C-alpha positions in Angstrom: -11.7 10.1 26.9 -12.9 7.7 23.2 -10.3 6.8 21.3 -10.4 6.0 17.6 -7.9 4.7 15.7 -7.7 5.7 12.2 -4.8 4.9 10.7 -5.2 1.6 9.5 -2.8 2.3 7.0 0.0 2.3 8.6 -1.2 -0.7 10.9 -4.4 -2.4 11.4 -5.0 -4.6 14.4 -4.7 -8.9 14.6 -7.6 -10.1 14.0 -8.9 -13.0 16.7 -9.2 -15.6 13.8 -6.2 -15.3 12.9 -4.2 -14.6 16.3 -5.8 -18.0 16.8 -4.3 -19.4 13.6 -0.5 -17.9 14.5 -0.4 -19.4 18.4 -0.3 -23.3 17.6 3.6 -22.4 16.0 4.8 -19.4 18.5 4.2 -23.0 20.9 4.0 -27.0 20.8 4.4 -26.4 16.5 7.4 -25.1 16.1 9.3 -26.5 13.7 11.5 -25.4 10.6 9.9 -26.3 6.8 13.2 -27.6 5.5 14.2 -30.1 8.9 13.3 -33.9 7.0 11.8 -35.3 10.4 7.8 -34.8 11.0 7.8 -31.5 12.7 9.4 -30.2 9.7 6.9 -31.9 7.8 4.1 -30.5 10.1 5.6 -26.3 9.4 6.3 -27.3 5.7 2.4 -28.2 5.2 1.8 -24.9 7.2 3.7 -23.2 4.5 2.1 -24.7 1.9 -1.4 -24.2 3.1 -1.0 -20.7 3.9 0.6 -19.9 0.0 -2.6 -21.9 -1.1 -4.8 -19.2 0.5 -2.4 -15.9 -0.1 -3.0 -17.1 -4.2 -6.2 -17.7 -3.6 -6.9 -14.2 -2.4 -5.2 -12.9 -5.9 -6.3 -15.7 -8.4 -3.1 -16.8 -8.9 -0.9 -20.6 -8.6 -0.1 -21.0 -5.2 4.1 -22.2 -6.8 4.0 -18.1 -8.4 3.8 -17.2 -4.6 6.8 -16.4 -2.5 6.9 -15.4 1.1 9.2 -12.6 2.5 9.3 -9.8 5.6 7.2 -7.2 4.8 5.6 -5.3 1.5 8.8 -4.2 1.1 10.6 -6.3 1.1 8.4 -7.7 -2.1 8.6 -4.1 -3.8 12.3 -4.2 -3.7 12.8 -8.2 -5.0 10.4 -7.4 -7.3 12.3 -4.3 -9.2 16.0 -5.2 -8.6 15.0 -9.1 -9.3 13.1 -8.7 -12.7 15.5 -5.9 -14.1 18.9 -8.1 -13.2 17.1 -11.1 -14.6 16.7 -8.7 -17.9 19.6 -7.5 -17.8 20.4 -8.9 -21.7 17.4 -6.7 -22.7 18.2 -3.4 -22.3 18.9 -0.7 -19.2 15.1 1.6 -19.1 13.0 1.1 -16.3 9.8 3.1 -16.1 7.7 3.4 -12.6 5.1 6.0 -12.0 5.6 9.4 -9.5 3.4 8.1 -6.4 4.6 5.3 -6.1 5.9 4.1 -2.1 9.4 4.9 -1.8 9.8 0.9 -2.2 9.6 1.0 -5.6 10.9 4.8 -6.1 13.6 3.7 -3.9 14.3 0.6 -5.6 14.3 2.4 -8.8 17.0 5.2 -8.0 19.3 3.0 -6.7 19.4 1.1 -9.9 19.8 4.7 -11.3 22.7 5.2 -9.8 23.9 1.8 -10.5 23.4 3.2 -14.9 20.5 1.8 -15.6 17.9 5.0 -17.5 14.5 6.3 -15.1 11.6 7.6 -16.5 8.3 8.2 -14.2 5.0 8.1 -15.3 3.3 11.2 -14.8 -0.2 11.8 -13.0 -3.5 14.0 -13.6 -4.8 15.4 -9.8 -6.4 12.6 -8.6 -3.4 10.6 -8.8 -4.1 8.9 -11.7 -1.6 7.9 -14.2 -1.5 9.2 -18.4 -1.3 6.4 -19.9 -0.5 8.3 -23.1 2.5 9.3 -21.1 3.3 6.0 -20.4 2.3 4.4 -23.8 5.2 7.4 -24.7 7.9 6.4 -22.3 8.2 3.2 -23.2 10.6 1.5 -25.3 12.8 -1.6 -26.8 14.7 -1.7 -23.9 12.3 -0.8 -21.6 13.2 -4.3 -18.8 10.3 -3.4 -16.2 6.8 -1.2 -15.8 5.5 -0.9 -11.9 2.4 1.0 -11.2 0.6 0.5 -7.9 -2.3 -0.8 -8.1 -4.3 1.7 -5.8 -2.1 4.6 -3.2 -2.5 4.4 0.3 -1.6 7.7 0.6 -5.0 9.6 -1.2 -6.5 6.5 -2.2 -6.4 6.9 -6.3 -6.9 3.0 -8.2 -5.0 2.6 -11.0 -6.0 1.8 -14.7 -3.3 -0.9 -14.3 -5.3 -4.0 -16.4 -5.2 -1.0 -19.0 -1.5 -0.1 -18.6 0.0 -3.6 -18.4 -1.6 -4.0 -21.7 0.4 -1.2 -23.1 3.6 -3.1 -21.9 2.5 -6.0 -23.4 3.1 -4.7 -26.6 6.5 -4.4 -25.8 7.1 -7.8 -24.2 8.1 -5.8 -21.2 7.7 -7.2 -17.9 5.0 -5.2 -15.6 4.6 -4.9 -11.7 2.1 -3.8 -9.1 2.1 -3.0 -5.8 -0.9 -4.4 -4.2 -0.2 -3.2 -0.3 -3.0 -0.7 -0.3 -5.3 -2.7 -2.4 -5.2 -6.8 -1.9 -7.8 -6.7 1.2 -10.2 -4.5 -0.3 -10.9 -5.0 -4.0 -11.1 -8.0 -6.0 -7.6 -8.9 -7.4 -6.9 -11.2 -10.3 -3.1 -11.6 -11.7 -4.7 -12.9 -14.9 -7.1 -10.0 -15.6 -4.5 -7.8 -14.5 -2.6 -9.3 -16.9 0.6 -8.7 -14.6 4.1 -10.7 -14.2 4.0 -9.5 -10.6 1.9 -8.4 -7.6 3.5 -7.1 -3.8 1.2 -7.8 -1.0 1.3 -7.3 3.0 -0.1 -9.2 5.9 -0.1 -6.0 8.2 -2.7 -4.3 5.6 -4.7 -8.2 5.2 -5.4 -8.0 9.0 -2.9 -10.4 9.8 0.7 -10.2 11.5 3.6 -8.1 11.0 6.6 -8.8 9.6 5.4 -10.9 6.3 4.3 -10.5 2.9 4.8 -12.1 -0.1 5.4 -11.3 -4.3 3.6 -13.4 -7.1 6.3 -13.7 -10.1 4.8 -15.7 -13.0 6.2 -18.6 -14.2 8.9 -17.8 -17.1 9.6 -14.3 -15.7 13.8 -14.4 -14.6 14.0 -13.1 -11.3 17.4 -13.1 -9.7 17.2 -13.6 -6.1 17.9 -10.6 -3.3 18.6 -13.1 -0.5 21.1 -16.0 -1.1 21.6 -18.6 1.6 19.6 -21.4 0.8 16.6 -23.0 -1.3 14.1 -21.8 0.7 10.6 -20.6 -1.5 12.3 -22.7 -5.0 15.5 -20.6 -4.6 14.3 -17.0 -5.1 14.0 -16.0 -1.3 17.1 -17.7 1.3 16.2 -17.8 5.0 14.2 -20.0 7.2 10.3 -18.9 6.8 8.4 -17.1 9.5 6.2 -20.6 10.1 4.0 -18.6 12.4 3.7 -15.2 10.4 3.1 -16.5 6.9 0.6 -18.8 8.8 -1.6 -15.9 10.1 -0.7 -13.9 6.6 -2.4 -17.2 4.4 -5.4 -17.2 7.3 -5.5 -13.4 6.9 -6.0 -13.5 3.6 -8.3 -16.5 3.4 -10.6 -14.3 5.2 -9.8 -11.5 3.7 -11.3 -13.4 0.4 -14.1 -14.0 2.3 -15.6 -11.2 3.7 -14.1 -8.5 1.5 -17.4 -7.8 -0.4 -19.5 -6.8 3.0 -15.3 -5.4 4.9 -15.5 -3.2 1.7 -18.9 -1.8 1.4 -19.2 -1.6 5.5 -15.8 0.4 5.3 -17.2 3.3 2.2 -20.2 4.2 3.4 -17.6 5.0 7.0 -15.3 7.2 4.4 -17.8 9.1 2.7 -19.3 9.9 5.5 -16.8 11.0 7.0 -16.0 13.3 3.3 -19.3 14.4 3.7 -18.7 15.6 7.0 -15.9 17.5 7.2 -16.0 19.1 3.8 -19.6 20.7 4.8 -18.5 21.1 8.4 -15.1 23.1 7.6 -13.7 25.7 5.3 -11.1 25.2 3.1 -10.9 21.5 2.7 -9.9 19.8 0.0 -10.5 16.0 -0.5 -6.9 14.1 -2.4 -7.4 11.5 -4.6 -10.5 10.4 -7.3 -13.4 10.9 -6.0 -14.5 7.8 -7.1 -11.9 5.3 -7.9 -10.9 4.9 -4.9 -10.1 2.7 -2.1 -13.2 2.1 0.5 -10.9 2.8 3.5 -9.2 5.7 2.4 -10.7 9.7 3.4 -7.9 12.1 3.1 -7.2 16.0 2.9 -5.8 18.9 2.6 -6.5 21.3 4.5 -5.6 25.0 3.5 -3.2 26.8 6.2 -2.4 24.7 9.0 0.4 22.1 8.7 -0.7 18.1 9.1 1.7 17.7 12.2 -0.1 20.2 14.2 -3.5 18.6 13.2 -2.4 14.8 14.0 -0.7 16.0 17.8 -4.0 18.0 18.2 -6.2 14.8 17.0 -3.8 12.4 19.2 -4.9 14.8 22.6 -8.4 14.3 21.8 -8.1 9.9 21.6 -7.7 10.2 17.8 -5.4 8.3 15.4 -4.4 9.5 12.1 -1.2 9.9 9.7 -0.3 13.0 7.7 0.2 11.9 4.1 1.8 8.1 4.4 3.3 5.7 7.4 6.7 5.8 6.0 7.4 10.0 5.5 4.9 11.3 8.5 8.2 12.4 10.8 9.8 14.0 7.8 8.5 18.0 7.7 8.3 17.6 3.9 5.6 17.5 1.2 4.3 14.5 0.1 6.0 13.5 -3.4 2.5 12.1 -4.4 1.0 15.4 -3.8 3.6 17.1 -5.3 3.6 14.9 -8.1 -0.7 15.7 -8.2 0.7 19.4 -8.7 -0.8 20.2 -5.1 1.4 23.6 -4.0 3.4 22.9 -1.2 1.5 25.6 1.4 -1.4 23.2 1.2 0.2 20.1 1.2 1.9 20.8 4.6 -1.8 20.4 6.0 -2.6 17.0 4.5 -4.3 14.4 6.8 -5.6 11.0 5.7 -8.0 9.1 8.1 -8.0 5.3 7.3 -10.2 2.8 8.0 -10.5 -1.1 9.8 -13.5 -3.1 10.2 -13.1 -2.4 13.9 -14.4 1.3 13.4 -17.9 2.8 14.1 -20.8 5.5 12.8 -20.0 6.9 16.3 -16.0 6.9 15.3 -17.1 9.1 12.5 -19.3 11.0 14.8 -16.9 11.9 17.1 -14.3 13.0 14.9 -17.1 15.3 13.2 -17.4 16.8 16.8 -13.6 17.3 17.8 -12.0 18.0 14.2 -13.4 21.6 13.2 -12.4 22.8 16.3 -8.5 21.8 16.5 -9.1 23.2 12.9 -9.8 26.2 13.7 -7.7 26.5 17.0 -4.5 25.6 14.9 -5.5 28.4 12.1 -6.1 31.2 14.7 -1.8 31.2 15.5 -1.2 30.5 11.2 0.1 33.6 9.6 -0.9 32.2 6.3 -4.8 32.5 8.1 -3.9 35.9 8.7 -2.7 36.7 5.7 -5.8 35.6 3.9 -8.5 37.2 5.9 -6.6 40.4 5.9 -6.3 39.9 1.9 -10.1 38.4 1.9 -10.6 42.6 4.4 
């Protein structure tokens, strides 16, 4: 049986070059970057080289990059740290309704602590309404957070335009770029943001390491106390091997982005065209053009995503239903809900996410095995039986 991995939004394979860069720091080149001896110097130099590579990927100053344990920590540090640093100005926060839970839940936690939270609505494609955002901004707003692109439905947000609206009122703007960083060009100055989060594992680097860029001059209160690491902004001994791997992955992402993204977009478009033409009652979710090159997401009417996922797994195809963080929860995606997709349709969400290891043969295999799975599940679906009866 053919094995096809199309769940690259949940986890990506480690690139061979990245693995090779990490191995010395998992063995003979171990050391603590805070140590004053030569072994510590070597570890510190490796971390700083990685910092430069990560900064180059997003057009940033290396001194403004903070390494974290993952994208979730980076988002939490941005939201909670910037808000805490601005508490004298006010207690109002604005985030989009389709943010990753590491932003939404961080904002909800602050709401329970007395902050006021407003969510920016989105259209049927998952893009924020800029006029709604403008109307929500106030003199006491201390943070706006809008993701650069949504990994669940692929929609790319108008972040530069949104950041300009926040800049008019001198409000710090954070963007979660985890889903976008390896696949679309990013320049923090052109975007006009003050903070940006990325994660190593979606750069085809190791899991367990991420980064937050914070523009110089933005006050940030640390979440983790304990040491002077990361310029006093994130205590704890650095994950040297992981950081080195992230640096190498960032370097490769910068070098290969144009070729990689064009290749993935070709696979994405072939799958979208194939599924929507071969299977009835399938709807593409997310923006049809302004979307990530690796993302093909759908809702399939009359059946549930979990059923499709499990039957595809039996045929060797790994996918997700909604985001990886909600795939074990039998409830509708908050992203699809915000897009006003009815709950009964949202239950049929499925996400195919491509990586450079995938091929057109993988797409053809999915197009072969997926339609019979949909048909089989619909034959067991009372919703589909009702639809056929009403249709006559």
